[in-house]
C-alpha positions in Angstrom: -13.3 -9.9 -24.5 -14.3 -9.5 -20.9 -17.1 -7.2 -19.9 -17.6 -4.5 -17.2 -20.6 -4.0 -15.0 -20.7 -0.7 -13.1 -22.8 -0.3 -10.0 -22.7 3.4 -8.9 -24.0 4.4 -5.5 -23.5 1.1 -3.7 -24.5 1.9 -0.1 -22.8 -0.1 2.6 -24.7 -0.3 5.9 -22.1 1.7 7.9 -19.8 3.3 5.4 -20.0 5.9 2.6 -21.6 5.0 -0.7 -19.3 4.2 -3.6 -19.2 2.6 -7.1 -18.5 -1.1 -7.5 -17.1 -2.3 -10.9 -17.2 -6.0 -11.8 -15.1 -7.5 -14.6 -16.3 -10.9 -16.0 -13.9 -12.8 -18.2 -14.2 -13.7 -21.9 -16.8 -16.4 -22.4 -18.5 -15.8 -19.1 -22.0 -15.5 -20.6 -21.7 -18.7 -22.7 -21.0 -21.3 -20.1 -21.8 -22.5 -16.6 -18.3 -22.4 -15.3 -17.6 -21.0 -11.8 -14.6 -18.6 -11.4 -12.2 -17.4 -8.7 -12.6 -13.8 -7.6 -10.1 -11.0 -7.0 -11.3 -8.0 -5.0 -9.2 -4.9 -5.6 -9.3 -1.6 -3.6 -9.1 1.9 -5.1 -11.5 1.0 -7.8 -11.3 4.5 -9.4 -7.8 3.7 -10.6 -8.4 0.3 -12.1 -10.5 0.6 -15.3 -11.5 4.1 -16.4 -9.0 6.8 -17.2 -11.4 9.6 -16.6 -12.1 8.5 -13.0 -8.5 8.0 -11.9 -6.9 10.0 -9.1 -4.4 11.3 -11.7 -6.6 11.4 -14.9 -5.4 8.9 -17.4 -3.2 6.9 -15.0 -4.9 3.5 -14.3 -4.0 -0.1 -13.8 -5.5 -1.2 -17.2 -7.1 -4.1 -15.4 -9.6 -5.1 -18.1 -7.2 -5.1 -21.0 -4.5 -6.8 -18.9 -6.8 -9.6 -17.8 -8.2 -10.0 -21.3 -4.8 -10.5 -22.8 -3.5 -12.9 -20.1 -6.7 -15.0 -20.1 -6.8 -15.3 -23.9 -3.1 -16.2 -24.0 -3.7 -18.9 -21.4 -1.2 -17.3 -19.0 -3.7 -17.1 -16.1 -6.9 -18.8 -15.3 -10.1 -16.9 -16.1 -11.4 -14.9 -13.1 -13.9 -12.3 -12.0 -12.4 -9.0 -10.7 -14.3 -6.7 -8.4 -13.1 -3.1 -8.1 -14.2 -1.3 -5.0 -14.0 2.5 -5.1 -12.5 4.1 -2.1 -14.5 6.6 -0.1 -12.8 9.8 -1.1 -11.9 11.8 2.1 -12.5 8.7 4.2 -10.0 6.6 2.2 -7.2 6.9 4.7 -9.5 6.0 7.5 -11.0 2.9 5.9 -7.6 1.5 4.7 -5.8 1.7 8.1 -6.2 -0.7 11.0 -5.4 1.8 13.8 -5.8 5.4 14.6 -2.5 7.3 14.2 -2.2 9.5 17.3 -0.2 12.1 15.5 -2.6 12.7 12.6 -5.8 11.7 14.5 -6.8 9.7 11.4 -7.4 6.0 10.6 -8.7 2.9 12.3 -11.7 1.9 10.2 -10.2 -1.1 8.4 -12.1 -3.5 10.5 -15.4 -1.8 9.5 -14.3 -1.8 5.9 -13.5 -5.5 6.1 -16.9 -6.2 7.6 -18.5 -4.5 4.6 -16.5 -6.7 2.3 -17.1 -10.0 4.1 -20.7 -9.6 5.2 -22.2 -7.4 2.4 -20.2 -7.3 -0.8 -18.8 -10.8 -1.1 -22.1 -12.6 -0.3 -23.8 -10.5 -2.9 -21.1 -11.2 -5.5 -21.3 -14.9 -4.7 -25.1 -14.9 -5.2 -25.2 -12.9 -8.4 -22.2 -14.3 -10.2 -20.8 -17.8 -10.8 -18.0 -17.7 -8.3 -15.9 -20.2 -6.5 -16.6 -18.8 -3.0 -14.1 -20.7 -0.9 -11.0 -19.0 0.5 -8.5 -20.6 -1.8 -10.4 -19.1 -4.8 -10.9 -15.7 -3.3 -8.2 -13.1 -3.5 -7.8 -9.5 -2.4 -5.3 -6.8 -3.4 -4.2 -3.2 -3.6 -1.4 -0.8 -3.6 -0.1 1.7 -1.0 -2.7 2.0 1.7 -4.7 -0.5 -0.4 -1.7 -2.9 0.1 -1.7 -2.2 3.8 -5.4 -3.0 4.2 -5.0 -6.1 2.1 -2.3 -7.3 4.4 -4.4 -6.5 7.5 -7.6 -8.1 6.2 -5.8 -11.0 4.7 -4.3 -12.0 8.0 -7.5 -11.1 9.9 -9.6 -13.3 7.7 -7.5 -16.0 6.0 -10.5 -18.2 6.0 -12.1 -15.8 3.6 -9.2 -14.5 1.5 -6.7 -17.2 0.5 -4.6 -15.2 -2.1 -3.2 -11.7 -1.6 -1.7 -9.1 -3.9 0.2 -6.6 -1.7 1.8 -3.9 -3.9 3.9 -1.2 -2.3 2.3 -1.5 1.1 2.3 1.6 3.3 4.0 -0.2 6.2 5.0 3.2 7.7 1.5 3.7 9.0 1.3 4.3 12.8 5.0 3.6 13.5 4.9 0.4 11.4 2.1 -1.2 13.4 1.5 -4.0 11.0 5.1 -5.2 11.2 4.8 -5.0 15.0 1.7 -7.2 14.9 3.2 -9.7 12.5 6.2 -10.1 14.8 3.9 -10.5 17.9 1.2 -12.9 16.6 0.6 -14.6 13.3 -1.4 -17.8 12.7 0.0 -19.6 9.7 -2.5 -20.4 6.9 -2.0 -21.5 3.4 -2.3 -17.9 2.0 -0.7 -17.4 -1.4 1.0 -13.9 -1.4 2.4 -11.6 -4.0 4.5 -8.8 -2.3 6.4 -6.1 -4.1 8.0 -2.7 -3.8 9.6 -0.2 -6.2 13.1 0.9 -5.3 12.5 4.6 -5.8 9.2 5.1 -4.0 9.4 8.6 -2.4 12.0 10.5 -0.6 12.4 7.8 2.1 12.7 5.1 -0.5 15.6 3.3 1.3 13.5 2.9 4.4 10.4 1.9 2.4 12.3 -0.9 0.7 13.8 -2.0 4.1 10.3 -2.2 5.7 9.0 -4.3 2.8 12.0 -6.6 3.1 11.3 -6.9 6.8 7.7 -8.0 6.0 9.1 -10.6 3.5 11.5 -11.9 6.2 8.8 -12.2 8.8 6.7 -14.3 6.3 9.6 -16.5 5.4 10.4 -17.0 9.1 6.9 -18.3 9.6 7.0 -20.8 6.8 6.2 -19.0 3.5 8.6 -20.0 0.7 9.8 -17.7 -2.0 8.5 -18.9 -5.4 6.0 -21.3 -3.9 3.4 -19.6 -1.8 5.2 -16.3 -1.6 6.7 -14.1 -4.4 8.6 -11.1 -3.3 9.6 -8.7 -6.1 11.7 -5.5 -6.1 11.0 -3.3 -9.2 14.3 -1.5 -9.8 13.8 2.2 -10.3 10.0 2.0 -10.0 8.2 4.9 -8.2 5.0 5.0 -6.2 2.6 5.4 -9.1 -0.3 3.8 -10.9 1.9 3.3 -13.9 4.3 1.2 -11.8 1.5 -0.9 -10.4 0.0 -1.4 -13.8 3.4 -2.6 -15.0 3.6 -5.2 -12.2 -0.1 -6.3 -12.4 0.6 -9.0 -15.0 3.3 -10.5 -12.8 1.1 -10.6 -9.8 -1.8 -12.1 -11.7 0.4 -14.8 -13.2 1.7 -15.8 -9.7 -1.7 -15.7 -8.0 -3.8 -17.2 -10.8 -1.7 -19.6 -12.8 -3.6 -21.8 -15.2 -4.7 -25.0 -13.4 -2.9 -27.0 -16.1 0.4 -25.4 -14.8 -0.3 -25.3 -11.1 -3.5 -26.0 -9.1 -2.9 -23.8 -6.1 -5.9 -25.3 -4.3 -5.2 -29.0 -4.8 -4.0 -29.6 -1.2 -6.5 -27.3 0.5 -8.8 -28.6 3.2 -12.0 -26.7 4.0 -11.1 -23.5 5.8 -12.5 -22.7 9.2 -12.8 -19.4 11.0 -9.8 -18.6 13.2 -10.2 -18.6 17.0 -10.7 -15.2 18.4 -7.2 -14.8 19.8 -5.8 -14.8 16.2 -8.1 -12.0 15.0 -6.5 -8.6 15.2 
C-alpha cells in the first residue's frame, strides 16, 4: 500500500499557509526508482474525509491509486495534494480579476509558488522524474481552471493535465478568449471532462467545455492520443463525480510504460518566449 506524508502549516513566501499531503506509491521505500509526479489542487478534498469541504466526500485518491498501481493499470507515481487557502481559494485559482465580483487574479502568484517553491522541494526530497513530461497537474472546478491556465502558461514545467469540470465561466469565459487568441502548441497530454448535469446552467457549461475541446483539436490535439475528452452522462458538480472519473483520468495520463510510453518522443523542454506566457 502507498503511504501519506502530511505537512501542515507549509508557508509559501507570498501566500497563505496551508497543508501539503504527499502520497508515495507501494514499494517506494524499498527501491531506488524515480517516479512521475501529479500535483492536485484542493488538497482538503483528496485524502481525508474529515477535512473535506463536504465532510466525507473526497476523491479517495490514495485507495484509487493503490488499486490501479497494484493492478498494473497505471504506472506508479507520487501525488502531491495542495490545500487551497480557504477564503483566498477563488483568488488563487483564477487568472484575472472579475470586475463584477472584485475577486480573483492571483493564479500567477499561485503558479509561482508551485514552480519556484513547492516543486523544487519535492524534487529534492523525493525520487521524482522532474522533467515536464513526467510532471502533471490537475483539479476540478476552479482547480480545473487554474490547471488549464498554468498548464498553458508553463508547458515546459507541466506536461500532463487533468482538467475536470473546469470553471470556464470565470470572467466572461476569459480562458476561452485567450485560447482563441494565442496558444503555443506543446506536447501536453490532456484529460478534459464535464458532467452533463452540473448546475442550473448545465447546458451552457457543457457547451463551454466542448468549445475548449474544439479549440484544442483545432490546434493539433487528437482525441484518444494526446487528448481525451469525456462527458459523464448525468454527473453533477460534486466530489463524488470527480472521484468516479479519477481512475479514468489516471489511466489516460499515466498508462503503464509497457502499454504506452508517453514520453518516448519527447525532446528536452525549454521555457517559452515571453510572448507566449499569459
